[in-house]
C-alpha positions as protocol buffer text, in pm:
chain_id: "A"
residue {
  index: 1
  type: UNK
  ca { x: 9272 y: -4158 z: 18841 }
}
residue {
  index: 2
  type: UNK
  ca { x: 9476 y: -4363 z: 19087 }
}
residue {
  index: 3
  type: UNK
  ca { x: 9795 y: -4319 z: 18881 }
}
residue {
  index: 4
  type: UNK
  ca { x: 9898 y: -3974 z: 19024 }
}
residue {
  index: 5
  type: UNK
  ca { x: 9851 y: -4094 z: 19379 }
}
residue {
  index: 6
  type: UNK
  ca { x: 10049 y: -4412 z: 19312 }
}
residue {
  index: 7
  type: UNK
  ca { x: 10327 y: -4214 z: 19155 }
}
residue {
  index: 8
  type: UNK
  ca { x: 10335 y: -3970 z: 19449 }
}
residue {
  index: 9
  type: UNK
  ca { x: 10366 y: -4264 z: 19691 }
}
residue {
  index: 10
  type: UNK
  ca { x: 10654 y: -4400 z: 19478 }
}
residue {
  index: 11
  type: UNK
  ca { x: 10816 y: -4058 z: 19485 }
}
residue {
  index: 12
  type: UNK
  ca { x: 10796 y: -4035 z: 19862 }
}
residue {
  index: 13
  type: UNK
  ca { x: 10930 y: -4388 z: 19905 }
}
residue {
  index: 14
  type: UNK
  ca { x: 11207 y: -4314 z: 19662 }
}
residue {
  index: 15
  type: UNK
  ca { x: 11318 y: -4002 z: 19850 }
}
residue {
  index: 16
  type: UNK
  ca { x: 11334 y: -4179 z: 20184 }
}
residue {
  index: 17
  type: UNK
  ca { x: 11504 y: -4490 z: 20042 }
}
residue {
  index: 18
  type: UNK
  ca { x: 11759 y: -4257 z: 19885 }
}
residue {
  index: 19
  type: UNK
  ca { x: 11810 y: -4091 z: 20225 }
}
residue {
  index: 20
  type: UNK
  ca { x: 11856 y: -4431 z: 20385 }
}
residue {
  index: 21
  type: UNK
  ca { x: 12107 y: -4535 z: 20120 }
}
residue {
  index: 22
  type: UNK
  ca { x: 12289 y: -4203 z: 20159 }
}
residue {
  index: 23
  type: UNK
  ca { x: 12327 y: -4265 z: 20533 }
}
residue {
  index: 24
  type: UNK
  ca { x: 12491 y: -4596 z: 20457 }
}
residue {
  index: 25
  type: UNK
  ca { x: 12730 y: -4407 z: 20228 }
}
residue {
  index: 26
  type: UNK
  ca { x: 12838 y: -4164 z: 20500 }
}
residue {
  index: 27
  type: UNK
  ca { x: 13121 y: -4387 z: 20644 }
}
residue {
  index: 28
  type: UNK
  ca { x: 13285 y: -4398 z: 20299 }
}
residue {
  index: 29
  type: UNK
  ca { x: 13208 y: -4050 z: 20156 }
}
residue {
  index: 30
  type: UNK
  ca { x: 13107 y: -3838 z: 20457 }
}
residue {
  index: 31
  type: UNK
  ca { x: 12785 y: -3632 z: 20484 }
}
residue {
  index: 32
  type: UNK
  ca { x: 12923 y: -3333 z: 20290 }
}
residue {
  index: 33
  type: UNK
  ca { x: 13087 y: -3560 z: 20034 }
}
residue {
  index: 34
  type: UNK
  ca { x: 12763 y: -3755 z: 19981 }
}
residue {
  index: 35
  type: UNK
  ca { x: 12576 y: -3426 z: 19934 }
}
residue {
  index: 36
  type: UNK
  ca { x: 12820 y: -3315 z: 19669 }
}
residue {
  index: 37
  type: UNK
  ca { x: 12803 y: -3650 z: 19485 }
}
residue {
  index: 38
  type: UNK
  ca { x: 12423 y: -3659 z: 19498 }
}
residue {
  index: 39
  type: UNK
  ca { x: 12392 y: -3308 z: 19357 }
}
residue {
  index: 40
  type: UNK
  ca { x: 12657 y: -3370 z: 19091 }
}
residue {
  index: 41
  type: UNK
  ca { x: 12491 y: -3672 z: 18944 }
}
residue {
  index: 42
  type: UNK
  ca { x: 12140 y: -3533 z: 18990 }
}
residue {
  index: 43
  type: UNK
  ca { x: 12238 y: -3210 z: 18813 }
}
residue {
  index: 44
  type: UNK
  ca { x: 12410 y: -3409 z: 18536 }
}
residue {
  index: 45
  type: UNK
  ca { x: 12099 y: -3623 z: 18475 }
}
residue {
  index: 46
  type: UNK
  ca { x: 11860 y: -3330 z: 18480 }
}
residue {
  index: 47
  type: UNK
  ca { x: 12077 y: -3116 z: 18255 }
}
residue {
  index: 48
  type: UNK
  ca { x: 12107 y: -3395 z: 17995 }
}
residue {
  index: 49
  type: UNK
  ca { x: 11730 y: -3446 z: 18009 }
}
residue {
  index: 50
  type: UNK
  ca { x: 11617 y: -3085 z: 17990 }
}
residue {
  index: 51
  type: UNK
  ca { x: 11906 y: -2927 z: 17794 }
}
residue {
  index: 52
  type: UNK
  ca { x: 11893 y: -2579 z: 17953 }
}
residue {
  index: 53
  type: UNK
  ca { x: 12153 y: -2440 z: 17712 }
}
residue {
  index: 54
  type: UNK
  ca { x: 11874 y: -2407 z: 17459 }
}
residue {
  index: 55
  type: UNK
  ca { x: 11704 y: -2143 z: 17677 }
}
residue {
  index: 56
  type: UNK
  ca { x: 11816 y: -1780 z: 17686 }
}
residue {
  index: 57
  type: UNK
  ca { x: 11799 y: -1664 z: 18048 }
}
residue {
  index: 58
  type: UNK
  ca { x: 11741 y: -1305 z: 18159 }
}
residue {
  index: 59
  type: UNK
  ca { x: 11942 y: -1150 z: 18440 }
}
residue {
  index: 60
  type: UNK
  ca { x: 11641 y: -1161 z: 18671 }
}
residue {
  index: 61
  type: UNK
  ca { x: 11591 y: -1533 z: 18596 }
}
residue {
  index: 62
  type: UNK
  ca { x: 11954 y: -1611 z: 18675 }
}
residue {
  index: 63
  type: UNK
  ca { x: 11928 y: -1420 z: 19003 }
}
residue {
  index: 64
  type: UNK
  ca { x: 11616 y: -1613 z: 19110 }
}
residue {
  index: 65
  type: UNK
  ca { x: 11756 y: -1945 z: 19001 }
}
residue {
  index: 66
  type: UNK
  ca { x: 12078 y: -1880 z: 19194 }
}
residue {
  index: 67
  type: UNK
  ca { x: 11892 y: -1803 z: 19516 }
}
residue {
  index: 68
  type: UNK
  ca { x: 11664 y: -2099 z: 19458 }
}
residue {
  index: 69
  type: UNK
  ca { x: 11963 y: -2325 z: 19393 }
}
residue {
  index: 70
  type: UNK
  ca { x: 12156 y: -2194 z: 19693 }
}
residue {
  index: 71
  type: UNK
  ca { x: 11858 y: -2273 z: 19915 }
}
residue {
  index: 72
  type: UNK
  ca { x: 11839 y: -2626 z: 19762 }
}
residue {
  index: 73
  type: UNK
  ca { x: 12213 y: -2689 z: 19808 }
}
residue {
  index: 74
  type: UNK
  ca { x: 12222 y: -2574 z: 20169 }
}
residue {
  index: 75
  type: UNK
  ca { x: 11900 y: -2764 z: 20247 }
}
residue {
  index: 76
  type: UNK
  ca { x: 12057 y: -3089 z: 20120 }
}
residue {
  index: 77
  type: UNK
  ca { x: 12388 y: -3023 z: 20298 }
}
residue {
  index: 78
  type: UNK
  ca { x: 12232 y: -2945 z: 20638 }
}
residue {
  index: 79
  type: UNK
  ca { x: 11984 y: -3233 z: 20611 }
}
residue {
  index: 80
  type: UNK
  ca { x: 12265 y: -3484 z: 20550 }
}
residue {
  index: 81
  type: UNK
  ca { x: 12464 y: -3332 z: 20836 }
}
residue {
  index: 82
  type: UNK
  ca { x: 12156 y: -3389 z: 21056 }
}
residue {
  index: 83
  type: UNK
  ca { x: 12100 y: -3738 z: 20919 }
}
residue {
  index: 84
  type: UNK
  ca { x: 12453 y: -3829 z: 21020 }
}
residue {
  index: 85
  type: UNK
  ca { x: 12364 y: -3763 z: 21389 }
}
residue {
  index: 86
  type: UNK
  ca { x: 11994 y: -3837 z: 21436 }
}
residue {
  index: 87
  type: UNK
  ca { x: 11744 y: -4097 z: 21305 }
}
residue {
  index: 88
  type: UNK
  ca { x: 11595 y: -4048 z: 20961 }
}
residue {
  index: 89
  type: UNK
  ca { x: 11231 y: -4013 z: 21079 }
}
residue {
  index: 90
  type: UNK
  ca { x: 11322 y: -3741 z: 21329 }
}
residue {
  index: 91
  type: UNK
  ca { x: 11537 y: -3554 z: 21079 }
}
residue {
  index: 92
  type: UNK
  ca { x: 11252 y: -3551 z: 20821 }
}
residue {
  index: 93
  type: UNK
  ca { x: 10990 y: -3450 z: 21081 }
}
residue {
  index: 94
  type: UNK
  ca { x: 11204 y: -3155 z: 21198 }
}
residue {
  index: 95
  type: UNK
  ca { x: 11283 y: -3051 z: 20845 }
}
residue {
  index: 96
  type: UNK
  ca { x: 10907 y: -3042 z: 20772 }
}
residue {
  index: 97
  type: UNK
  ca { x: 10883 y: -2744 z: 21011 }
}
residue {
  index: 98
  type: UNK
  ca { x: 11017 y: -2529 z: 20722 }
}
residue {
  index: 99
  type: UNK
  ca { x: 10727 y: -2568 z: 20476 }
}
residue {
  index: 100
  type: UNK
  ca { x: 10484 y: -2576 z: 20771 }
}
residue {
  index: 101
  type: UNK
  ca { x: 10614 y: -2237 z: 20883 }
}
residue {
  index: 102
  type: UNK
  ca { x: 10573 y: -2098 z: 20530 }
}
residue {
  index: 103
  type: UNK
  ca { x: 10212 y: -2221 z: 20521 }
}
residue {
  index: 104
  type: UNK
  ca { x: 10130 y: -2082 z: 20868 }
}
residue {
  index: 105
  type: UNK
  ca { x: 10293 y: -1741 z: 20831 }
}
residue {
  index: 106
  type: UNK
  ca { x: 10138 y: -1686 z: 20490 }
}
residue {
  index: 107
  type: UNK
  ca { x: 9791 y: -1739 z: 20642 }
}
residue {
  index: 108
  type: UNK
  ca { x: 9583 y: -1508 z: 20864 }
}
residue {
  index: 109
  type: UNK
  ca { x: 9355 y: -1783 z: 20999 }
}
residue {
  index: 110
  type: UNK
  ca { x: 9358 y: -1825 z: 21376 }
}
residue {
  index: 111
  type: UNK
  ca { x: 9344 y: -2207 z: 21344 }
}
residue {
  index: 112
  type: UNK
  ca { x: 9685 y: -2208 z: 21175 }
}
residue {
  index: 113
  type: UNK
  ca { x: 9841 y: -2086 z: 21499 }
}
residue {
  index: 114
  type: UNK
  ca { x: 9692 y: -2396 z: 21666 }
}
residue {
  index: 115
  type: UNK
  ca { x: 9873 y: -2607 z: 21409 }
}
residue {
  index: 116
  type: UNK
  ca { x: 10191 y: -2419 z: 21494 }
}
residue {
  index: 117
  type: UNK
  ca { x: 10144 y: -2498 z: 21866 }
}
residue {
  index: 118
  type: UNK
  ca { x: 10088 y: -2865 z: 21782 }
}
residue {
  index: 119
  type: UNK
  ca { x: 10410 y: -2867 z: 21580 }
}
residue {
  index: 120
  type: UNK
  ca { x: 10595 y: -2709 z: 21876 }
}
residue {
  index: 121
  type: UNK
  ca { x: 10454 y: -2986 z: 22100 }
}
residue {
  index: 122
  type: UNK
  ca { x: 10598 y: -3235 z: 21852 }
}
residue {
  index: 123
  type: UNK
  ca { x: 10941 y: -3069 z: 21874 }
}
residue {
  index: 124
  type: UNK
  ca { x: 10929 y: -3089 z: 22254 }
}
residue {
  index: 125
  type: UNK
  ca { x: 10837 y: -3459 z: 22242 }
}
residue {
  index: 126
  type: UNK
  ca { x: 11125 y: -3536 z: 22008 }
}
residue {
  index: 127
  type: UNK
  ca { x: 11361 y: -3509 z: 22304 }
}
residue {
  index: 128
  type: UNK
  ca { x: 11346 y: -3816 z: 22532 }
}
residue {
  index: 129
  type: UNK
  ca { x: 11296 y: -3778 z: 22906 }
}
residue {
  index: 130
  type: UNK
  ca { x: 11597 y: -3794 z: 23133 }
}
residue {
  index: 131
  type: UNK
  ca { x: 11500 y: -4141 z: 23253 }
}
residue {
  index: 132
  type: UNK
  ca { x: 11521 y: -4287 z: 22909 }
}
residue {
  index: 133
  type: UNK
  ca { x: 11850 y: -4432 z: 22782 }
}
residue {
  index: 134
  type: UNK
  ca { x: 11807 y: -4315 z: 22419 }
}
residue {
  index: 135
  type: UNK
  ca { x: 11971 y: -3974 z: 22385 }
}
residue {
  index: 136
  type: UNK
  ca { x: 11922 y: -3726 z: 22101 }
}
residue {
  index: 137
  type: UNK
  ca { x: 12204 y: -3534 z: 21937 }
}
residue {
  index: 138
  type: UNK
  ca { x: 12128 y: -3162 z: 21980 }
}
residue {
  index: 139
  type: UNK
  ca { x: 12363 y: -3060 z: 21699 }
}
residue {
  index: 140
  type: UNK
  ca { x: 12179 y: -3303 z: 21468 }
}
residue {
  index: 141
  type: UNK
  ca { x: 11849 y: -3141 z: 21572 }
}
residue {
  index: 142
  type: UNK
  ca { x: 11997 y: -2795 z: 21497 }
}
residue {
  index: 143
  type: UNK
  ca { x: 12103 y: -2906 z: 21146 }
}
residue {
  index: 144
  type: UNK
  ca { x: 11758 y: -3058 z: 21078 }
}
residue {
  index: 145
  type: UNK
  ca { x: 11580 y: -2735 z: 21184 }
}
residue {
  index: 146
  type: UNK
  ca { x: 11829 y: -2537 z: 20973 }
}
residue {
  index: 147
  type: UNK
  ca { x: 11747 y: -2768 z: 20679 }
}
residue {
  index: 148
  type: UNK
  ca { x: 11381 y: -2684 z: 20736 }
}
residue {
  index: 149
  type: UNK
  ca { x: 11469 y: -2309 z: 20721 }
}
residue {
  index: 150
  type: UNK
  ca { x: 11646 y: -2361 z: 20387 }
}
residue {
  index: 151
  type: UNK
  ca { x: 11348 y: -2567 z: 20268 }
}
residue {
  index: 152
  type: UNK
  ca { x: 11127 y: -2270 z: 20344 }
}
residue {
  index: 153
  type: UNK
  ca { x: 11355 y: -2044 z: 20133 }
}
residue {
  index: 154
  type: UNK
  ca { x: 11356 y: -2315 z: 19864 }
}
residue {
  index: 155
  type: UNK
  ca { x: 10975 y: -2300 z: 19848 }
}
residue {
  index: 156
  type: UNK
  ca { x: 10956 y: -1921 z: 19834 }
}
residue {
  index: 157
  type: UNK
  ca { x: 11230 y: -1867 z: 19578 }
}
residue {
  index: 158
  type: UNK
  ca { x: 11143 y: -2183 z: 19388 }
}
residue {
  index: 159
  type: UNK
  ca { x: 10803 y: -2030 z: 19312 }
}
residue {
  index: 160
  type: UNK
  ca { x: 10971 y: -1715 z: 19187 }
}
residue {
  index: 161
  type: UNK
  ca { x: 11227 y: -1906 z: 18978 }
}
residue {
  index: 162
  type: UNK
  ca { x: 10963 y: -2127 z: 18817 }
}
residue {
  index: 163
  type: UNK
  ca { x: 10708 y: -1854 z: 18758 }
}
residue {
  index: 164
  type: UNK
  ca { x: 10814 y: -1778 z: 18399 }
}
residue {
  index: 165
  type: UNK
  ca { x: 11020 y: -2089 z: 18330 }
}
residue {
  index: 166
  type: UNK
  ca { x: 10942 y: -2448 z: 18239 }
}
residue {
  index: 167
  type: UNK
  ca { x: 10951 y: -2665 z: 18555 }
}
residue {
  index: 168
  type: UNK
  ca { x: 11222 y: -2893 z: 18417 }
}
residue {
  index: 169
  type: UNK
  ca { x: 11447 y: -2605 z: 18317 }
}
residue {
  index: 170
  type: UNK
  ca { x: 11405 y: -2442 z: 18661 }
}
residue {
  index: 171
  type: UNK
  ca { x: 11478 y: -2771 z: 18838 }
}
residue {
  index: 172
  type: UNK
  ca { x: 11797 y: -2856 z: 18649 }
}
residue {
  index: 173
  type: UNK
  ca { x: 11935 y: -2502 z: 18680 }
}
residue {
  index: 174
  type: UNK
  ca { x: 11844 y: -2498 z: 19050 }
}
residue {
  index: 175
  type: UNK
  ca { x: 12027 y: -2831 z: 19090 }
}
residue {
  index: 176
  type: UNK
  ca { x: 12329 y: -2686 z: 18901 }
}
residue {
  index: 177
  type: UNK
  ca { x: 12354 y: -2387 z: 19135 }
}
residue {
  index: 178
  type: UNK
  ca { x: 12295 y: -2616 z: 19437 }
}
residue {
  index: 179
  type: UNK
  ca { x: 12599 y: -2817 z: 19328 }
}
residue {
  index: 180
  type: UNK
  ca { x: 12810 y: -2503 z: 19297 }
}
residue {
  index: 181
  type: UNK
  ca { x: 12721 y: -2404 z: 19655 }
}
residue {
  index: 182
  type: UNK
  ca { x: 12761 y: -2748 z: 19815 }
}
residue {
  index: 183
  type: UNK
  ca { x: 13068 y: -2872 z: 19630 }
}
residue {
  index: 184
  type: UNK
  ca { x: 13324 y: -2661 z: 19823 }
}
residue {
  index: 185
  type: UNK
  ca { x: 13200 y: -2808 z: 20150 }
}
residue {
  index: 186
  type: UNK
  ca { x: 13233 y: -3159 z: 20012 }
}
residue {
  index: 187
  type: UNK
  ca { x: 13583 y: -3094 z: 19883 }
}
residue {
  index: 188
  type: UNK
  ca { x: 13705 y: -2927 z: 20203 }
}
residue {
  index: 189
  type: UNK
  ca { x: 13547 y: -3166 z: 20451 }
}
residue {
  index: 190
  type: UNK
  ca { x: 13554 y: -3499 z: 20264 }
}
residue {
  index: 191
  type: UNK
  ca { x: 13779 y: -3432 z: 19964 }
}
residue {
  index: 192
  type: UNK
  ca { x: 14004 y: -3738 z: 20002 }
}
residue {
  index: 193
  type: UNK
  ca { x: 13705 y: -3974 z: 20040 }
}
residue {
  index: 194
  type: UNK
  ca { x: 13564 y: -3861 z: 19707 }
}
residue {
  index: 195
  type: UNK
  ca { x: 13860 y: -4012 z: 19524 }
}
residue {
  index: 196
  type: UNK
  ca { x: 13738 y: -4361 z: 19608 }
}
residue {
  index: 197
  type: UNK
  ca { x: 13578 y: -4504 z: 19288 }
}
residue {
  index: 198
  type: UNK
  ca { x: 13389 y: -4770 z: 19486 }
}
residue {
  index: 199
  type: UNK
  ca { x: 13143 y: -4507 z: 19615 }
}
residue {
  index: 200
  type: UNK
  ca { x: 13028 y: -4397 z: 19267 }
}
residue {
  index: 201
  type: UNK
  ca { x: 12759 y: -4665 z: 19206 }
}
residue {
  index: 202
  type: UNK
  ca { x: 12594 y: -4587 z: 19540 }
}
residue {
  index: 203
  type: UNK
  ca { x: 12625 y: -4213 z: 19476 }
}
residue {
  index: 204
  type: UNK
  ca { x: 12448 y: -4248 z: 19141 }
}
residue {
  index: 205
  type: UNK
  ca { x: 12173 y: -4455 z: 19306 }
}
residue {
  index: 206
  type: UNK
  ca { x: 12125 y: -4189 z: 19577 }
}
residue {
  index: 207
  type: UNK
  ca { x: 12107 y: -3916 z: 19309 }
}
residue {
  index: 208
  type: UNK
  ca { x: 11837 y: -4108 z: 19117 }
}
residue {
  index: 209
  type: UNK
  ca { x: 11636 y: -4214 z: 19420 }
}
residue {
  index: 210
  type: UNK
  ca { x: 11659 y: -3884 z: 19608 }
}
residue {
  index: 211
  type: UNK
  ca { x: 11642 y: -3630 z: 19325 }
}
residue {
  index: 212
  type: UNK
  ca { x: 11602 y: -3727 z: 18960 }
}
residue {
  index: 213
  type: UNK
  ca { x: 11318 y: -3980 z: 18996 }
}
residue {
  index: 214
  type: UNK
  ca { x: 11101 y: -3821 z: 19274 }
}
residue {
  index: 215
  type: UNK
  ca { x: 11132 y: -3463 z: 19138 }
}
residue {
  index: 216
  type: UNK
  ca { x: 11020 y: -3585 z: 18794 }
}
residue {
  index: 217
  type: UNK
  ca { x: 10729 y: -3783 z: 18942 }
}
residue {
  index: 218
  type: UNK
  ca { x: 10621 y: -3492 z: 19160 }
}
residue {
  index: 219
  type: UNK
  ca { x: 10630 y: -3257 z: 18862 }
}
residue {
  index: 220
  type: UNK
  ca { x: 10393 y: -3495 z: 18682 }
}
residue {
  index: 221
  type: UNK
  ca { x: 10163 y: -3532 z: 18986 }
}
residue {
  index: 222
  type: UNK
  ca { x: 10136 y: -3161 z: 19062 }
}
residue {
  index: 223
  type: UNK
  ca { x: 9972 y: -3101 z: 18725 }
}
residue {
  index: 224
  type: UNK
  ca { x: 9703 y: -3362 z: 18791 }
}
residue {
  index: 225
  type: UNK
  ca { x: 9588 y: -3327 z: 19153 }
}
residue {
  index: 226
  type: UNK
  ca { x: 9499 y: -3017 z: 19363 }
}
residue {
  index: 227
  type: UNK
  ca { x: 9784 y: -2853 z: 19552 }
}
residue {
  index: 228
  type: UNK
  ca { x: 9594 y: -2899 z: 19880 }
}
residue {
  index: 229
  type: UNK
  ca { x: 9569 y: -3272 z: 19822 }
}
residue {
  index: 230
  type: UNK
  ca { x: 9936 y: -3284 z: 19729 }
}
residue {
  index: 231
  type: UNK
  ca { x: 10029 y: -3110 z: 20057 }
}
residue {
  index: 232
  type: UNK
  ca { x: 9815 y: -3345 z: 20263 }
}
residue {
  index: 233
  type: UNK
  ca { x: 9965 y: -3658 z: 20104 }
}
residue {
  index: 234
  type: UNK
  ca { x: 10319 y: -3526 z: 20134 }
}
residue {
  index: 235
  type: UNK
  ca { x: 10262 y: -3480 z: 20509 }
}
residue {
  index: 236
  type: UNK
  ca { x: 10302 y: -3861 z: 20542 }
}
residue {
  index: 237
  type: UNK
  ca { x: 10671 y: -3834 z: 20459 }
}
residue {
  index: 238
  type: UNK
  ca { x: 10795 y: -3826 z: 20822 }
}
residue {
  index: 239
  type: UNK
  ca { x: 10605 y: -4152 z: 20892 }
}
residue {
  index: 240
  type: UNK
  ca { x: 10746 y: -4311 z: 20576 }
}
residue {
  index: 241
  type: UNK
  ca { x: 11095 y: -4195 z: 20675 }
}
residue {
  index: 242
  type: UNK
  ca { x: 11054 y: -4344 z: 21024 }
}
residue {
  index: 243
  type: UNK
  ca { x: 10951 y: -4677 z: 20877 }
}
residue {
  index: 244
  type: UNK
  ca { x: 11242 y: -4674 z: 20632 }
}
residue {
  index: 245
  type: UNK
  ca { x: 11478 y: -4588 z: 20919 }
}
residue {
  index: 246
  type: UNK
  ca { x: 11336 y: -4873 z: 21127 }
}
residue {
  index: 247
  type: UNK
  ca { x: 11346 y: -5137 z: 20851 }
}
residue {
  index: 248
  type: UNK
  ca { x: 11666 y: -5051 z: 20669 }
}
residue {
  index: 249
  type: UNK
  ca { x: 11873 y: -4866 z: 20932 }
}
residue {
  index: 250
  type: UNK
  ca { x: 11747 y: -5034 z: 21253 }
}
residue {
  index: 251
  type: UNK
  ca { x: 11660 y: -4692 z: 21395 }
}
residue {
  index: 252
  type: UNK
  ca { x: 11407 y: -4766 z: 21663 }
}
residue {
  index: 253
  type: UNK
  ca { x: 11224 y: -4467 z: 21813 }
}
residue {
  index: 254
  type: UNK
  ca { x: 11063 y: -4428 z: 22151 }
}
residue {
  index: 255
  type: UNK
  ca { x: 10683 y: -4407 z: 22181 }
}
residue {
  index: 256
  type: UNK
  ca { x: 10715 y: -4035 z: 22265 }
}
residue {
  index: 257
  type: UNK
  ca { x: 10914 y: -3974 z: 21950 }
}
residue {
  index: 258
  type: UNK
  ca { x: 10655 y: -4154 z: 21738 }
}
residue {
  index: 259
  type: UNK
  ca { x: 10395 y: -3930 z: 21906 }
}
residue {
  index: 260
  type: UNK
  ca { x: 10607 y: -3628 z: 21821 }
}
residue {
  index: 261
  type: UNK
  ca { x: 10628 y: -3726 z: 21456 }
}
residue {
  index: 262
  type: UNK
  ca { x: 10248 y: -3785 z: 21452 }
}
residue {
  index: 263
  type: UNK
  ca { x: 10193 y: -3439 z: 21598 }
}
residue {
  index: 264
  type: UNK
  ca { x: 10398 y: -3275 z: 21327 }
}
residue {
  index: 265
  type: UNK
  ca { x: 10218 y: -3480 z: 21057 }
}
residue {
  index: 266
  type: UNK
  ca { x: 9878 y: -3375 z: 21196 }
}
residue {
  index: 267
  type: UNK
  ca { x: 9993 y: -3013 z: 21206 }
}
residue {
  index: 268
  type: UNK
  ca { x: 10105 y: -3032 z: 20845 }
}
residue {
  index: 269
  type: UNK
  ca { x: 9780 y: -3197 z: 20732 }
}
residue {
  index: 270
  type: UNK
  ca { x: 9574 y: -2941 z: 20927 }
}
residue {
  index: 271
  type: UNK
  ca { x: 9770 y: -2654 z: 20771 }
}
residue {
  index: 272
  type: UNK
  ca { x: 9710 y: -2798 z: 20423 }
}
residue {
  index: 273
  type: UNK
  ca { x: 9335 y: -2839 z: 20488 }
}
residue {
  index: 274
  type: UNK
  ca { x: 9290 y: -2485 z: 20617 }
}
residue {
  index: 275
  type: UNK
  ca { x: 9505 y: -2327 z: 20339 }
}
């Protein structure tokens, strides 16, 4: 039964490698432009795979899918805007506050508030002391936290959208609506850059690594391991992102920032265990 766990590790690595590749694409396509390209190719791949036109949607399903997709689109956009300004590991750790908040506020256990305090300590430690040379971009932090907020909405409305629909149908329609929401930002902010055909191969790779491949693998894994176990394992993503940032983007973090990321990981694991 090691296959689901191996596939989940591949999915997490894929997402963070896709984020690292996307950051390398920013100088040519911009953060908003890269978001639009990623969502376009991801939506195209998922629609061709799942063929949603065969399904007859109700008005309520369309409403839930639109809100779900809007959350997904804005989550991707704000995360890439954050990634443009701050290291990958820090951006992922701060974004994780969204699902952590959903888990904590949906619980009535006292211990979950301790996990919230630990996460807040992590946020405080993200910011270097005044005597350190390495500065942190506060606007980047704001975008990362905002991405976490949209991730929280994505979780809540994603559950509603997928309640009565096949997971693949819900995912591809959510990606389609995410594209509709994010595309205007890409065209307005980075429209001219999107005309460069040289960026297309990297954009397709980002879409596959960041969306099509990991979402499909996670869908497979979720049916075969407990949701609590899934949440605990997913909590390792900030650490994986930090290592990807260090190896592929040369984004070295201070010891305090590594401690901050570890605090957020422990808070996420603790929340999953007490859920």
